C-alpha positions as CSV (number, residue, x, y, z in Angstrom):
1,M,178.0,51.0,140.1
2,T,177.9,54.7,141.5
3,G,178.2,55.4,145.4
4,A,174.7,56.4,145.0
5,S,173.3,53.6,142.9
6,A,175.2,50.9,145.3
7,T,173.8,53.5,148.7
8,S,170.1,52.6,147.0
9,A,170.7,49.1,146.4
10,A,172.1,48.4,150.1
11,R,168.9,49.4,151.1
12,W,167.0,47.4,149.2
13,L,168.7,44.3,148.6
14,R,170.3,41.9,151.4
15,R,172.6,39.7,151.1
16,F,173.7,37.3,154.2
17,H,176.3,35.2,152.4
18,P,179.2,35.6,150.2
19,I,178.6,36.3,146.6
20,P,179.7,33.0,144.8
21,E,181.8,33.1,141.5
22,E,179.2,31.2,139.4
23,G,175.7,30.2,139.8
24,P,172.3,32.1,139.1
25,R,171.0,35.1,141.2
26,L,168.0,34.2,143.4
27,V,165.9,37.2,144.0
28,C,163.3,36.7,147.1
29,F,160.2,38.9,147.7
30,P,159.1,38.7,151.3
31,H,155.1,38.4,152.2
32,A,153.1,41.0,153.8
33,G,154.6,42.5,156.8
34,G,157.5,40.3,156.0
35,S,161.2,41.6,155.9
36,A,164.6,40.3,154.3
37,S,165.5,38.2,156.9
38,Y,162.8,36.1,156.6
39,Y,165.1,34.2,153.9
40,F,168.5,33.8,155.9
41,K,167.8,30.2,156.1
42,L,166.9,29.5,152.7
43,S,170.4,31.5,151.6
44,R,172.1,29.5,154.0
45,V,170.9,26.6,152.6
46,L,171.5,27.4,148.8
47,H,175.1,28.9,149.5
48,P,177.2,28.6,147.7
49,S,175.1,27.1,144.5
50,M,173.9,30.5,144.2
51,E,173.9,34.1,144.9
52,V,170.7,34.6,147.1
53,V,169.3,38.3,147.8
54,A,166.5,39.0,149.6
55,V,164.4,42.3,148.9
56,Q,163.7,44.6,151.9
57,Y,160.7,47.0,151.5
58,P,160.6,50.3,153.6
59,G,159.0,50.6,156.6
60,R,160.3,47.8,158.7
61,Q,163.5,46.7,160.5
62,D,166.7,48.8,159.4
63,R,164.3,50.9,157.3
64,R,161.4,51.4,159.5
65,T,161.9,55.1,159.5
66,E,160.9,55.4,155.9
67,P,157.4,55.3,154.8
68,P,156.3,52.2,153.6
69,V,155.0,51.9,149.8
70,G,151.4,51.0,149.7
71,D,151.1,49.8,145.9
72,I,152.5,46.6,144.1
73,T,153.2,48.5,141.1
74,R,155.1,51.1,142.4
75,L,157.2,48.4,144.4
76,A,157.5,46.4,141.3
77,D,159.1,49.6,139.5
78,L,161.3,50.3,142.9
79,V,162.9,46.9,142.8
80,T,163.3,46.1,139.0
81,D,165.4,49.6,139.0
82,E,167.5,48.1,142.0
83,L,167.8,45.0,140.3
84,R,168.9,46.5,137.1
85,A,171.5,48.3,139.2
86,A,173.2,45.5,140.7
87,G,174.6,44.3,137.3
88,P,173.9,41.0,135.5
89,R,173.5,38.0,136.3
90,P,171.2,35.2,135.3
91,T,168.1,35.5,137.9
92,I,165.4,33.8,139.3
93,L,162.4,35.3,140.7
94,F,161.0,33.8,144.4
95,G,157.9,35.5,145.4
96,H,155.7,34.2,148.6
97,S,152.2,35.6,149.3
98,M,152.3,39.3,148.4
99,G,155.7,38.7,147.1
100,A,154.9,36.5,144.4
101,V,153.0,39.1,143.2
102,I,155.4,41.7,143.1
103,A,157.6,39.3,141.7
104,F,155.6,38.7,139.0
105,E,155.2,42.2,138.4
106,T,158.6,42.8,138.5
107,A,159.4,40.0,135.6
108,R,156.9,41.7,133.6
109,R,159.0,44.5,133.8
110,Q,162.1,42.4,133.4
111,E,161.1,40.5,130.3
112,R,159.7,44.0,128.7
113,A,163.4,45.5,129.0
114,G,165.0,42.3,127.3
115,T,166.3,41.1,130.4
116,G,164.3,38.6,131.6
117,P,164.6,36.1,134.6
118,L,165.3,32.4,134.1
119,A,162.0,31.5,135.7
120,L,159.5,32.8,138.1
121,I,158.5,30.9,141.4
122,T,155.4,31.8,143.1
123,S,154.7,30.7,146.8
124,G,151.3,31.0,148.6
125,R,149.7,33.3,146.2
126,R,146.5,32.7,143.7
127,A,147.4,33.6,140.2
128,P,146.7,37.5,139.2
129,S,143.8,36.3,136.9
130,T,141.9,35.0,139.8
131,T,139.5,37.0,142.5
132,R,138.0,36.6,145.5
133,S,134.9,38.3,146.9
134,G,133.1,38.9,150.5
135,A,136.5,38.9,152.4
136,P,137.0,41.7,154.3
137,L,139.8,44.4,153.3
138,L,142.4,44.0,156.2
139,H,144.2,47.6,155.6
140,L,140.6,49.1,156.5
141,V,140.1,47.0,159.7
142,D,141.2,48.0,163.0
143,D,144.4,46.6,164.4
144,A,142.9,43.6,166.4
145,R,141.5,42.1,163.4
146,I,144.5,42.3,161.6
147,V,146.2,40.9,164.8
148,D,143.6,38.4,164.6
149,Q,144.6,37.4,161.0
150,L,148.3,36.8,161.9
151,R,147.2,34.2,164.7
152,A,145.2,32.5,162.0
153,L,148.2,32.2,159.7
154,D,150.3,31.2,162.0
155,G,153.4,33.1,160.0
156,T,154.3,35.4,163.2
157,H,156.4,34.2,166.3
158,S,153.4,34.3,169.4
159,Q,155.9,36.8,171.2
160,I,155.4,39.5,169.0
161,L,151.8,39.3,169.0
162,K,151.9,39.6,172.5
163,D,154.3,42.6,172.8
164,E,152.3,46.2,172.3
165,Q,155.7,47.9,171.5
166,L,156.9,45.2,168.7
167,L,152.9,45.2,167.0
168,A,153.4,48.7,167.3
169,M,156.1,48.7,165.3
170,I,155.4,46.0,162.7
171,L,151.6,47.0,162.0
172,P,152.1,50.5,160.0
173,A,154.3,48.5,157.3
174,L,151.6,45.3,157.8
175,R,148.8,47.7,156.7
176,S,150.5,49.5,154.3
177,D,151.2,45.8,152.6
178,Y,147.4,44.8,152.7
179,R,146.7,48.0,151.5
180,A,149.1,47.5,148.1
181,V,147.8,43.6,147.5
182,E,144.0,44.3,148.1
183,T,144.0,47.5,146.0
184,Y,146.2,45.7,143.4
185,T,144.3,45.2,140.1
186,Y,145.9,42.7,137.3
187,V,146.4,44.4,134.1
188,P,145.7,41.6,131.1
189,G,149.2,41.8,129.3
190,P,151.4,39.3,126.9
191,P,152.0,36.3,129.0
192,L,155.4,35.6,130.6
193,R,158.2,33.8,128.3
194,C,159.8,32.1,131.1
195,P,158.8,29.2,133.1
196,V,156.6,29.4,135.9
197,L,156.7,27.0,139.2
198,S,154.2,27.5,141.6
199,L,154.4,26.5,145.4
200,V,151.6,26.1,147.9
201,G,150.9,24.2,151.0
202,T,148.1,21.7,151.3
203,D,146.1,23.7,154.1
204,D,146.8,26.9,152.9
205,P,143.5,29.4,153.3
206,Q,145.0,32.2,150.9
207,A,145.4,29.9,147.9
208,T,143.6,26.8,146.9
209,T,145.5,24.5,144.3
210,D,143.0,25.5,141.9
211,E,143.5,29.3,142.5
212,V,147.0,28.2,142.5
213,S,146.9,26.1,139.4
214,A,145.9,29.4,136.9
215,W,149.3,31.0,137.2
216,A,149.6,28.2,133.8
217,G,147.9,31.4,132.0
218,H,150.2,33.5,133.1
219,T,153.0,32.1,131.1
220,D,153.7,30.8,127.2
221,G,156.8,28.6,129.0
222,P,156.4,25.7,131.0
223,F,154.5,25.3,134.3
224,T,155.1,23.5,137.1
225,L,152.3,23.0,140.2
226,R,154.4,21.6,143.7
227,V,152.1,21.1,146.8
228,F,153.7,20.8,150.4
229,D,152.0,19.6,153.4
230,G,151.3,22.7,155.7
231,G,149.9,25.9,155.6
232,H,150.5,29.5,154.4
233,F,153.9,29.1,155.8
234,Y,154.2,26.1,154.6
235,L,158.0,27.1,153.7
236,D,158.9,27.5,157.5
237,T,159.3,23.4,157.6
238,H,159.9,22.7,154.0
239,T,163.2,24.8,153.4
240,D,165.8,22.0,152.2
241,E,162.7,20.7,149.6
242,I,162.4,24.3,148.5
243,A,165.9,24.5,148.0
244,D,166.4,21.6,145.5
245,V,163.4,22.5,143.6
246,I,164.9,25.9,142.9
247,R,168.2,24.2,142.1
248,S,166.3,22.3,139.3
249,T,165.0,25.7,137.5
250,T,169.0,26.5,136.8
251,G,168.4,22.9,134.3
252,G,165.3,23.5,133.4
253,M,161.7,22.9,135.0
254,S,160.9,19.6,136.6
């Protein structure tokens, strides 16, 4: 990897633990408003069985001075390039909420290039072929409405929601992320060849089990649905179970 490529990858890809000599690479895509650090706990549980890499989108944490990217396909293009530069290793893509859509589009690009992932794992996100109508477009509402949404999903620490300075730092990236996912249009194409495993919480207002089950239509490979107790951020209380599910993908979908 050249110096320029290494610098670029360091901006986009975060590793919280040493790279093991063996095992696949798990690439984790955060939710709207989320950052790479959300996956620190999962990385700790999975190490050293695999290399865990978390994507850091522009516009947050140490990349907060960079303009956020409010387009799913553009994000997928950029991440695909960074993963190509990261070097060959069997790869599993894992995305939660908005991250599931970016992971899906990244998988499509990798398969077109002949370097498809071992598996795609989606979490808390309805299938791209499903649609919802009537809900307000959050990237167009005022800040107060966005904060109300954060409270409803219970995925942002309550102290952050009370801190106006912290809110001012995260809202631009969050609004851009909402723009990306709300303006995303699924373009039909060949189904994936890799297995798809879809995870969802029992009480997730963002994705019903029927909507998540529709991911089966996006692959010619095996499809598995796993349902966990909890809401949109069920991951916070099921890390060990999710780690076991991820490990199972290296030996075939269960």
